[in-house]
N, CA, C and O atoms as CSV, one atom per row, in Angstrom:
chain,resi,resn,atom,element,x,y,z
A,1,MET,N,N,4.837,75.069,72.686
A,1,MET,CA,C,4.224,75.091,74.019
A,1,MET,C,C,3.058,76.201,73.881
A,1,MET,O,O,2.061,76.159,74.602
A,2,LEU,N,N,3.236,77.093,73.002
A,2,LEU,CA,C,2.188,78.253,72.979
A,2,LEU,C,C,0.990,77.482,72.183
A,2,LEU,O,O,-0.181,77.767,72.435
A,3,LYS,N,N,1.298,76.581,71.299
A,3,LYS,CA,C,0.172,75.911,70.601
A,3,LYS,C,C,-0.654,74.960,71.574
A,3,LYS,O,O,-1.876,74.915,71.438
A,4,ASN,N,N,-0.130,74.330,72.384
A,4,ASN,CA,C,-0.643,73.581,73.609
A,4,ASN,C,C,-1.681,74.443,74.210
A,4,ASN,O,O,-2.838,74.042,74.333
A,5,ILE,N,N,-1.260,75.734,74.624
A,5,ILE,CA,C,-2.091,76.720,75.393
A,5,ILE,C,C,-3.419,77.061,74.521
A,5,ILE,O,O,-4.565,76.928,74.951
A,6,LEU,N,N,-3.090,77.499,73.289
A,6,LEU,CA,C,-4.204,77.952,72.492
A,6,LEU,C,C,-5.164,77.077,72.003
A,6,LEU,O,O,-6.265,77.472,71.621
A,7,ASN,N,N,-4.779,75.779,71.987
A,7,ASN,CA,C,-5.540,74.814,71.864
A,7,ASN,C,C,-6.442,74.193,72.758
A,7,ASN,O,O,-7.301,73.398,72.378
A,8,LEU,N,N,-6.276,74.528,73.926
A,8,LEU,CA,C,-7.087,73.971,75.323
A,8,LEU,C,C,-8.476,74.972,75.237
A,8,LEU,O,O,-8.445,76.134,74.833
A,9,GLU,N,N,-9.639,74.287,75.686
A,9,GLU,CA,C,-10.645,74.793,75.621
A,9,GLU,C,C,-10.636,75.809,76.978
A,9,GLU,O,O,-10.000,75.656,78.021
A,10,ASN,N,N,-11.514,76.838,76.621
A,10,ASN,CA,C,-11.957,77.804,77.713
A,10,ASN,C,C,-10.548,78.630,78.035
A,10,ASN,O,O,-10.295,78.910,79.206
A,11,VAL,N,N,-9.765,78.959,77.115
A,11,VAL,CA,C,-8.547,79.623,77.417
A,11,VAL,C,C,-8.619,80.889,76.560
A,11,VAL,O,O,-9.053,80.843,75.409
A,12,GLN,N,N,-8.216,81.952,77.097
A,12,GLN,CA,C,-8.264,83.348,76.531
A,12,GLN,C,C,-6.955,83.290,75.823
A,12,GLN,O,O,-6.051,82.508,76.117
A,13,HIS,N,N,-6.911,84.314,74.718
A,13,HIS,CA,C,-5.570,84.283,73.873
A,13,HIS,C,C,-4.760,85.238,74.472
A,13,HIS,O,O,-5.130,86.206,75.136
A,14,ILE,N,N,-3.349,84.812,74.121
A,14,ILE,CA,C,-2.163,85.558,74.555
A,14,ILE,C,C,-1.931,86.396,73.451
A,14,ILE,O,O,-1.778,85.878,72.345
A,15,THR,N,N,-1.874,87.820,73.615
A,15,THR,CA,C,-1.651,88.857,72.509
A,15,THR,C,C,-0.066,88.735,72.130
A,15,THR,O,O,0.739,88.404,72.999
A,16,LYS,N,N,0.284,88.978,70.986
A,16,LYS,CA,C,1.476,89.231,70.417
A,16,LYS,C,C,2.484,90.164,71.459
A,16,LYS,O,O,3.611,89.809,71.803
A,17,SER,N,N,1.955,91.160,71.786
A,17,SER,CA,C,2.889,92.122,72.752
A,17,SER,C,C,2.832,91.383,74.003
A,17,SER,O,O,3.722,91.680,74.799
A,18,GLU,N,N,2.016,90.508,74.365
A,18,GLU,CA,C,2.092,89.986,75.938
A,18,GLU,C,C,3.239,88.581,75.724
A,18,GLU,O,O,3.867,88.194,76.709
A,19,GLN,N,N,3.391,88.009,74.585
A,19,GLN,CA,C,4.124,86.867,74.034
A,19,GLN,C,C,5.789,87.500,74.192
A,19,GLN,O,O,6.762,86.914,74.668
A,20,LYS,N,N,5.713,88.875,73.619
A,20,LYS,CA,C,7.201,89.354,73.604
A,20,LYS,C,C,7.649,89.916,75.085
A,20,LYS,O,O,8.834,90.034,75.397
A,21,LYS,N,N,6.665,90.214,75.871
A,21,LYS,CA,C,7.051,90.367,77.251
A,21,LYS,C,C,7.424,89.287,78.184
A,21,LYS,O,O,8.086,89.381,79.217
A,22,ILE,N,N,6.888,88.246,77.647
A,22,ILE,CA,C,7.117,86.984,78.614
A,22,ILE,C,C,8.687,86.421,77.982
A,22,ILE,O,O,8.740,85.883,76.876
A,23,LYS,N,N,9.729,86.594,78.703
A,23,LYS,CA,C,11.091,85.956,78.150
A,23,LYS,C,C,11.028,84.639,78.309
A,23,LYS,O,O,10.558,84.125,79.324
A,24,GLY,N,N,11.511,83.958,77.288
A,24,GLY,CA,C,11.690,82.713,77.346
A,24,GLY,C,C,10.377,82.026,76.831
A,24,GLY,O,O,10.256,80.823,77.066
A,25,GLY,N,N,9.403,82.667,76.162
A,25,GLY,CA,C,8.198,82.072,75.972
A,25,GLY,C,C,7.199,81.685,77.127
A,25,GLY,O,O,7.443,81.992,78.294
A,26,ILE,N,N,6.208,81.085,76.804
A,26,ILE,CA,C,5.154,80.895,77.734
A,26,ILE,C,C,5.542,79.803,78.793
A,26,ILE,O,O,5.811,78.632,78.524
A,27,PRO,N,N,5.526,80.425,80.149
A,27,PRO,CA,C,6.084,79.593,81.215
A,27,PRO,C,C,5.511,78.192,81.121
A,27,PRO,O,O,4.313,78.034,80.887
A,28,GLU,N,N,6.364,77.142,81.304
A,28,GLU,CA,C,5.867,75.802,81.391
A,28,GLU,C,C,4.806,75.553,82.698
A,28,GLU,O,O,4.032,74.596,82.710
A,29,CYS,N,N,4.875,76.443,83.678
A,29,CYS,CA,C,4.019,76.422,84.589
A,29,CYS,C,C,2.370,76.639,84.464
A,29,CYS,O,O,1.422,76.157,85.084
A,30,TRP,N,N,2.477,77.599,83.359
A,30,TRP,CA,C,1.272,77.742,82.773
A,30,TRP,C,C,0.557,76.869,82.131
A,30,TRP,O,O,-0.655,76.738,82.298
A,31,VAL,N,N,1.335,76.120,81.248
A,31,VAL,CA,C,0.785,74.890,80.549
A,31,VAL,C,C,0.338,73.876,81.500
A,31,VAL,O,O,-0.830,73.490,81.447
A,32,TYR,N,N,1.163,73.399,82.379
A,32,TYR,CA,C,0.638,72.526,83.255
A,32,TYR,C,C,-0.607,72.798,84.202
A,32,TYR,O,O,-1.369,71.876,84.491
A,33,ALA,N,N,-0.787,74.058,84.666
A,33,ALA,CA,C,-1.594,74.432,85.346
A,33,ALA,C,C,-2.922,74.492,84.478
A,33,ALA,O,O,-3.936,74.068,85.033
A,34,ILE,N,N,-3.030,74.956,83.213
A,34,ILE,CA,C,-4.138,74.837,82.443
A,34,ILE,C,C,-4.461,73.457,82.147
A,34,ILE,O,O,-5.642,73.109,82.140
A,35,GLU,N,N,-3.552,72.657,81.907
A,35,GLU,CA,C,-3.951,71.034,81.871
A,35,GLU,C,C,-4.783,70.412,83.013
A,35,GLU,O,O,-5.564,69.461,83.003
A,36,ALA,N,N,-4.425,71.141,83.887
A,36,ALA,CA,C,-4.935,70.658,85.477
A,36,ALA,C,C,-6.282,71.169,85.761
A,36,ALA,O,O,-6.982,70.889,86.734
A,37,GLY,N,N,-6.606,72.114,84.587
A,37,GLY,CA,C,-8.139,72.741,84.956
A,37,GLY,C,C,-8.094,74.099,85.135
A,37,GLY,O,O,-9.178,74.670,85.020
A,38,CYS,N,N,-6.997,74.871,85.422
A,38,CYS,CA,C,-7.083,76.251,85.641
A,38,CYS,C,C,-7.472,77.030,84.559
A,38,CYS,O,O,-7.571,76.473,83.466
A,39,VAL,N,N,-7.724,78.280,84.667
A,39,VAL,CA,C,-8.129,78.911,83.508
A,39,VAL,C,C,-7.323,80.202,83.341
A,39,VAL,O,O,-6.862,80.776,84.328
A,40,LEU,N,N,-7.169,80.616,82.214
A,40,LEU,CA,C,-6.347,81.677,81.926
A,40,LEU,C,C,-7.172,82.901,81.575
A,40,LEU,O,O,-7.906,82.796,80.592
A,41,ILE,N,N,-7.157,83.904,82.157
A,41,ILE,CA,C,-8.105,85.096,82.261
A,41,ILE,C,C,-7.294,86.242,81.409
A,41,ILE,O,O,-6.074,86.165,81.261
A,42,PRO,N,N,-8.053,87.276,80.881
A,42,PRO,CA,C,-7.755,88.537,80.408
A,42,PRO,C,C,-6.864,89.348,81.457
A,42,PRO,O,O,-7.117,89.315,82.661
A,43,VAL,N,N,-5.898,90.014,80.967
A,43,VAL,CA,C,-5.156,90.979,82.126
A,43,VAL,C,C,-6.283,91.896,82.620
A,43,VAL,O,O,-7.047,92.557,81.918
A,44,GLY,N,N,-6.244,91.812,83.983
A,44,GLY,CA,C,-7.292,92.557,84.766
A,44,GLY,C,C,-8.710,91.998,85.021
A,44,GLY,O,O,-9.628,92.522,85.652
A,45,GLY,N,N,-8.668,90.737,84.341
A,45,GLY,CA,C,-10.094,90.068,84.495
A,45,GLY,C,C,-10.039,89.411,85.771
A,45,GLY,O,O,-9.041,89.195,86.458
A,46,THR,N,N,-11.396,89.081,86.031
A,46,THR,CA,C,-11.907,88.097,87.202
A,46,THR,C,C,-12.081,86.752,87.213
A,46,THR,O,O,-12.791,86.168,86.395
A,47,CYS,N,N,-11.488,86.228,88.076
A,47,CYS,CA,C,-11.602,84.785,88.319
A,47,CYS,C,C,-12.990,84.278,88.124
A,47,CYS,O,O,-13.942,85.019,88.367
A,48,PRO,N,N,-13.166,83.027,87.688
A,48,PRO,CA,C,-14.706,82.419,87.779
A,48,PRO,C,C,-14.990,82.304,89.027
A,48,PRO,O,O,-14.164,82.534,89.911
A,49,VAL,N,N,-16.123,81.955,89.230
A,49,VAL,CA,C,-16.722,81.486,90.701
A,49,VAL,C,C,-15.740,80.280,90.989
A,49,VAL,O,O,-15.151,79.597,90.151
A,50,ASN,N,N,-15.698,80.174,92.376
A,50,ASN,CA,C,-14.722,78.952,93.123
A,50,ASN,C,C,-13.336,78.712,92.422
A,50,ASN,O,O,-12.864,77.580,92.312
A,51,THR,N,N,-12.710,79.844,91.954
A,51,THR,CA,C,-11.368,79.754,91.643
A,51,THR,C,C,-10.639,81.225,92.252
A,51,THR,O,O,-11.168,82.327,92.399
A,52,MET,N,N,-9.434,80.853,92.497
A,52,MET,CA,C,-8.333,81.959,93.121
A,52,MET,C,C,-7.366,82.224,91.942
A,52,MET,O,O,-7.047,81.434,91.053
A,53,PRO,N,N,-6.989,83.435,92.114
A,53,PRO,CA,C,-5.844,83.683,91.141
A,53,PRO,C,C,-4.460,83.543,91.999
A,53,PRO,O,O,-4.519,83.272,93.199
A,54,GLY,N,N,-3.286,83.726,91.372
A,54,GLY,CA,C,-1.923,83.539,92.140
A,54,GLY,C,C,-1.058,82.403,91.802
A,54,GLY,O,O,0.080,82.367,92.272
A,55,ILE,N,N,-1.511,81.421,90.993
A,55,ILE,CA,C,-0.633,80.185,90.761
A,55,ILE,C,C,0.272,80.642,89.655
A,55,ILE,O,O,-0.185,81.360,88.766
A,56,CYS,N,N,1.474,80.285,89.658
A,56,CYS,CA,C,2.495,80.570,88.729
A,56,CYS,C,C,3.045,81.803,89.017
A,56,CYS,O,O,3.795,82.226,88.137
A,57,ASP,N,N,2.890,82.527,90.017
A,57,ASP,CA,C,3.242,83.864,90.274
A,57,ASP,C,C,2.731,84.905,89.175
A,57,ASP,O,O,3.445,85.757,88.647
A,58,THR,N,N,1.281,84.678,88.903
A,58,THR,CA,C,0.389,85.593,87.838
A,58,THR,C,C,-0.894,85.581,88.314
A,58,THR,O,O,-1.411,84.600,88.850
A,59,SER,N,N,-1.445,86.674,88.130
A,59,SER,CA,C,-3.238,86.797,88.213
A,59,SER,C,C,-3.744,86.313,87.318
A,59,SER,O,O,-4.955,86.114,87.424
A,60,ARG,N,N,-3.153,85.968,86.232
A,60,ARG,CA,C,-3.992,85.608,84.983
A,60,ARG,C,C,-4.478,84.124,84.940
A,60,ARG,O,O,-5.418,83.794,84.217
A,61,LEU,N,N,-3.780,83.199,85.773
A,61,LEU,CA,C,-4.306,81.936,86.270
A,61,LEU,C,C,-5.280,81.811,87.183
A,61,LEU,O,O,-5.048,82.470,88.197
A,62,CYS,N,N,-6.494,81.082,87.201
A,62,CYS,CA,C,-7.294,81.164,88.280
A,62,CYS,C,C,-7.659,79.430,88.299
A,62,CYS,O,O,-8.026,78.798,87.309
A,63,CYS,N,N,-7.467,78.899,89.598
A,63,CYS,CA,C,-7.315,77.488,89.898
A,63,CYS,C,C,-8.418,77.351,90.923
A,63,CYS,O,O,-8.637,76.261,91.453
């Protein structure tokens, strides 16, 4: 699943330490959201214009 996320265009990387914090691996919700066109931003980052954070219970995904 991580491979799917890292191969998508315009996606920020997920650090090794962040991967360890996410129990059970990368949430499936993240994969589906990114496939649907959402953008994964860095921790503390700002969403691109015309997108809002909050999907999948994280501020890292902007749709």
